[in-house]
PDB file as gemmi writes it, atoms N, CA and C in Angstrom:
CRYST1    1.000    1.000    1.000  90.00  90.00  90.00 P 1                      
ATOM      1  N   MET A   1     133.876  15.556  84.340  1.00  0.00           N  
ATOM      2  CA  MET A   1     133.106  14.555  83.117  1.00  0.00           C  
ATOM      3  C   MET A   1     132.532  13.416  82.626  1.00  0.00           C  
ATOM      4  N   SER A   2     131.106  13.135  82.802  1.00  0.00           N  
ATOM      5  CA  SER A   2     131.303  11.770  82.666  1.00  0.00           C  
ATOM      6  C   SER A   2     130.861  11.282  80.659  1.00  0.00           C  
ATOM      7  N   GLU A   3     130.834  10.148  81.263  1.00  0.00           N  
ATOM      8  CA  GLU A   3     130.974   9.920  79.656  1.00  0.00           C  
ATOM      9  C   GLU A   3     129.863  10.584  78.379  1.00  0.00           C  
ATOM     10  N   TYR A   4     129.355  10.247  79.335  1.00  0.00           N  
ATOM     11  CA  TYR A   4     127.168  10.495  78.730  1.00  0.00           C  
ATOM     12  C   TYR A   4     128.104  11.835  78.033  1.00  0.00           C  
ATOM     13  N   VAL A   5     128.089  13.073  79.327  1.00  0.00           N  
ATOM     14  CA  VAL A   5     128.762  14.293  78.979  1.00  0.00           C  
ATOM     15  C   VAL A   5     129.566  14.323  77.706  1.00  0.00           C  
ATOM     16  N   GLN A   6     130.521  13.731  77.480  1.00  0.00           N  
ATOM     17  CA  GLN A   6     131.021  13.346  76.511  1.00  0.00           C  
ATOM     18  C   GLN A   6     130.702  13.729  75.557  1.00  0.00           C  
ATOM     19  N   PHE A   7     130.503  12.192  75.588  1.00  0.00           N  
ATOM     20  CA  PHE A   7     130.442  11.657  73.846  1.00  0.00           C  
ATOM     21  C   PHE A   7     128.249  13.302  73.492  1.00  0.00           C  
ATOM     22  N   GLY A   8     127.997  13.334  74.315  1.00  0.00           N  
ATOM     23  CA  GLY A   8     127.189  14.691  74.104  1.00  0.00           C  
ATOM     24  C   GLY A   8     127.206  15.946  73.170  1.00  0.00           C  
ATOM     25  N   LEU A   9     128.630  16.367  74.261  1.00  0.00           N  
ATOM     26  CA  LEU A   9     129.724  17.053  73.364  1.00  0.00           C  
ATOM     27  C   LEU A   9     130.444  16.656  72.649  1.00  0.00           C  
ATOM     28  N   ALA A  10     130.464  15.620  72.157  1.00  0.00           N  
ATOM     29  CA  ALA A  10     131.351  15.241  71.243  1.00  0.00           C  
ATOM     30  C   ALA A  10     130.359  15.587  69.811  1.00  0.00           C  
ATOM     31  N   MET A  11     129.394  15.060  69.974  1.00  0.00           N  
ATOM     32  CA  MET A  11     128.652  14.604  69.232  1.00  0.00           C  
ATOM     33  C   MET A  11     128.106  16.047  68.790  1.00  0.00           C  
ATOM     34  N   ALA A  12     127.367  17.382  69.540  1.00  0.00           N  
ATOM     35  CA  ALA A  12     127.064  18.442  69.091  1.00  0.00           C  
ATOM     36  C   ALA A  12     127.608  18.967  68.443  1.00  0.00           C  
ATOM     37  N   LEU A  13     129.297  18.730  68.534  1.00  0.00           N  
ATOM     38  CA  LEU A  13     129.977  19.789  68.167  1.00  0.00           C  
ATOM     39  C   LEU A  13     130.198  18.869  66.454  1.00  0.00           C  
ATOM     40  N   MET A  14     130.046  17.792  66.629  1.00  0.00           N  
ATOM     41  CA  MET A  14     129.953  17.307  65.048  1.00  0.00           C  
ATOM     42  C   MET A  14     129.461  17.269  64.051  1.00  0.00           C  
ATOM     43  N   ILE A  15     127.695  17.614  64.617  1.00  0.00           N  
ATOM     44  CA  ILE A  15     126.728  18.421  64.032  1.00  0.00           C  
ATOM     45  C   ILE A  15     126.636  19.438  63.251  1.00  0.00           C  
ATOM     46  N   ALA A  16     127.604  20.642  64.793  1.00  0.00           N  
ATOM     47  CA  ALA A  16     127.310  21.396  64.190  1.00  0.00           C  
ATOM     48  C   ALA A  16     128.403  22.503  63.094  1.00  0.00           C  
ATOM     49  N   ILE A  17     129.969  21.854  63.376  1.00  0.00           N  
ATOM     50  CA  ILE A  17     130.589  21.048  61.976  1.00  0.00           C  
ATOM     51  C   ILE A  17     130.568  20.607  60.500  1.00  0.00           C  
ATOM     52  N   LEU A  18     129.458  20.176  60.714  1.00  0.00           N  
ATOM     53  CA  LEU A  18     128.319  19.067  59.743  1.00  0.00           C  
ATOM     54  C   LEU A  18     127.546  20.027  58.964  1.00  0.00           C  
ATOM     55  N   LEU A  19     126.991  21.433  59.472  1.00  0.00           N  
ATOM     56  CA  LEU A  19     125.894  22.280  59.660  1.00  0.00           C  
ATOM     57  C   LEU A  19     126.720  23.212  58.690  1.00  0.00           C  
ATOM     58  N   GLY A  20     127.860  23.839  59.655  1.00  0.00           N  
ATOM     59  CA  GLY A  20     128.490  24.850  58.958  1.00  0.00           C  
ATOM     60  C   GLY A  20     128.944  24.922  57.739  1.00  0.00           C  
ATOM     61  N   SER A  21     129.274  23.550  57.505  1.00  0.00           N  
ATOM     62  CA  SER A  21     130.380  23.039  56.121  1.00  0.00           C  
ATOM     63  C   SER A  21     129.543  22.956  55.159  1.00  0.00           C  
ATOM     64  N   TYR A  22     128.224  22.784  55.739  1.00  0.00           N  
ATOM     65  CA  TYR A  22     127.046  22.617  54.700  1.00  0.00           C  
ATOM     66  C   TYR A  22     126.314  23.724  54.499  1.00  0.00           C  
ATOM     67  N   TRP A  23     126.478  25.375  55.353  1.00  0.00           N  
ATOM     68  CA  TRP A  23     126.540  26.982  55.249  1.00  0.00           C  
ATOM     69  C   TRP A  23     126.890  26.965  54.433  1.00  0.00           C  
ATOM     70  N   PHE A  24     128.436  26.665  54.663  1.00  0.00           N  
ATOM     71  CA  PHE A  24     129.954  27.497  54.512  1.00  0.00           C  
ATOM     72  C   PHE A  24     129.699  27.138  52.265  1.00  0.00           C  
ATOM     73  N   VAL A  25     129.554  25.934  52.065  1.00  0.00           N  
ATOM     74  CA  VAL A  25     129.518  24.819  50.955  1.00  0.00           C  
ATOM     75  C   VAL A  25     128.333  26.108  49.764  1.00  0.00           C  
ATOM     76  N   LEU A  26     127.027  26.482  50.827  1.00  0.00           N  
ATOM     77  CA  LEU A  26     125.854  26.490  49.779  1.00  0.00           C  
ATOM     78  C   LEU A  26     125.678  27.886  50.112  1.00  0.00           C  
ATOM     79  N   SER A  27     126.397  28.950  50.928  1.00  0.00           N  
ATOM     80  CA  SER A  27     124.960  29.639  50.849  1.00  0.00           C  
ATOM     81  C   SER A  27     126.541  30.978  49.990  1.00  0.00           C  
ATOM     82  N   PRO A  28     128.038  30.376  49.134  1.00  0.00           N  
ATOM     83  CA  PRO A  28     128.635  30.962  48.012  1.00  0.00           C  
ATOM     84  C   PRO A  28     127.689  31.250  46.925  1.00  0.00           C  
ATOM     85  N   SER A  29     126.459  30.079  46.592  1.00  0.00           N  
ATOM     86  CA  SER A  29     126.517  29.284  45.488  1.00  0.00           C  
ATOM     87  C   SER A  29     125.150  29.995  45.305  1.00  0.00           C  
ATOM     88  N   ARG A  30     124.058  30.784  46.639  1.00  0.00           N  
ATOM     89  CA  ARG A  30     122.973  31.121  46.544  1.00  0.00           C  
ATOM     90  C   ARG A  30     123.206  32.315  45.999  1.00  0.00           C  
ATOM     91  N   GLY A  31     124.632  33.588  46.676  1.00  0.00           N  
ATOM     92  CA  GLY A  31     125.065  34.876  46.099  1.00  0.00           C  
ATOM     93  C   GLY A  31     125.388  34.746  44.601  1.00  0.00           C  
ATOM     94  N   GLU A  32     126.041  33.823  44.129  1.00  0.00           N  
ATOM     95  CA  GLU A  32     126.063  33.834  42.526  1.00  0.00           C  
ATOM     96  C   GLU A  32     124.788  33.792  41.616  1.00  0.00           C  
ATOM     97  N   LYS A  33     123.880  32.482  42.140  1.00  0.00           N  
ATOM     98  CA  LYS A  33     122.611  32.308  41.844  1.00  0.00           C  
ATOM     99  C   LYS A  33     121.782  34.189  41.542  1.00  0.00           C  
ATOM    100  N   GLN A  34     121.948  34.688  42.827  1.00  0.00           N  
ATOM    101  CA  GLN A  34     121.299  35.829  42.597  1.00  0.00           C  
ATOM    102  C   GLN A  34     121.922  36.907  41.977  1.00  0.00           C  
ATOM    103  N   GLN A  35     123.590  36.980  42.390  1.00  0.00           N  
ATOM    104  CA  GLN A  35     123.553  37.868  41.413  1.00  0.00           C  
ATOM    105  C   GLN A  35     123.953  37.855  39.097  1.00  0.00           C  
ATOM    106  N   ALA A  36     123.924  36.473  39.777  1.00  0.00           N  
ATOM    107  CA  ALA A  36     123.417  36.426  38.078  1.00  0.00           C  
ATOM    108  C   ALA A  36     122.033  36.518  37.789  1.00  0.00           C  
ATOM    109  N   LYS A  37     121.314  36.345  38.618  1.00  0.00           N  
ATOM    110  CA  LYS A  37     119.679  37.215  38.220  1.00  0.00           C  
ATOM    111  C   LYS A  37     119.720  38.364  37.847  1.00  0.00           C  
ATOM    112  N   GLU A  38     120.833  39.509  38.691  1.00  0.00           N  
ATOM    113  CA  GLU A  38     120.459  40.482  38.900  1.00  0.00           C  
ATOM    114  C   GLU A  38     120.768  41.321  37.844  1.00  0.00           C  
ATOM    115  N   SER A  39     122.280  40.437  36.717  1.00  0.00           N  
ATOM    116  CA  SER A  39     123.127  40.891  35.274  1.00  0.00           C  
ATOM    117  C   SER A  39     121.717  40.456  34.808  1.00  0.00           C  
ATOM    118  N   ASP A  40     121.384  39.364  35.058  1.00  0.00           N  
ATOM    119  CA  ASP A  40     120.094  39.590  33.472  1.00  0.00           C  
ATOM    120  C   ASP A  40     119.172  41.311  33.622  1.00  0.00           C  
ATOM    121  N   ARG A  41     118.616  41.140  34.647  1.00  0.00           N  
ATOM    122  CA  ARG A  41     117.674  41.823  34.495  1.00  0.00           C  
ATOM    123  C   ARG A  41     118.540  43.499  34.190  1.00  0.00           C  
ATOM    124  N   GLN A  42     119.555  43.386  34.470  1.00  0.00           N  
ATOM    125  CA  GLN A  42     120.449  44.551  34.213  1.00  0.00           C  
ATOM    126  C   GLN A  42     120.831  44.766  33.030  1.00  0.00           C  
ATOM    127  N   ALA A  43     120.073  43.633  32.044  1.00  0.00           N  
ATOM    128  CA  ALA A  43     120.620  43.387  31.140  1.00  0.00           C  
ATOM    129  C   ALA A  43     119.598  43.577  29.914  1.00  0.00           C  
ATOM    130  N   ASN A  44     118.523  43.302  30.628  1.00  0.00           N  
ATOM    131  CA  ASN A  44     117.451  43.241  29.711  1.00  0.00           C  
ATOM    132  C   ASN A  44     117.197  44.662  29.602  1.00  0.00           C  
TER     133      ASN A  44                                                      
END                                                                             
């Protein structure tokens, strides 16, 4: 493979890892907020 192809693959992999970690961090916090809203609605 040429150097440009290797560089492109490395950049794509790095972006995928960054986006995956970003999604992994934000997804559970959104779920907890939704659960808190539902529990507040049930309490009222």
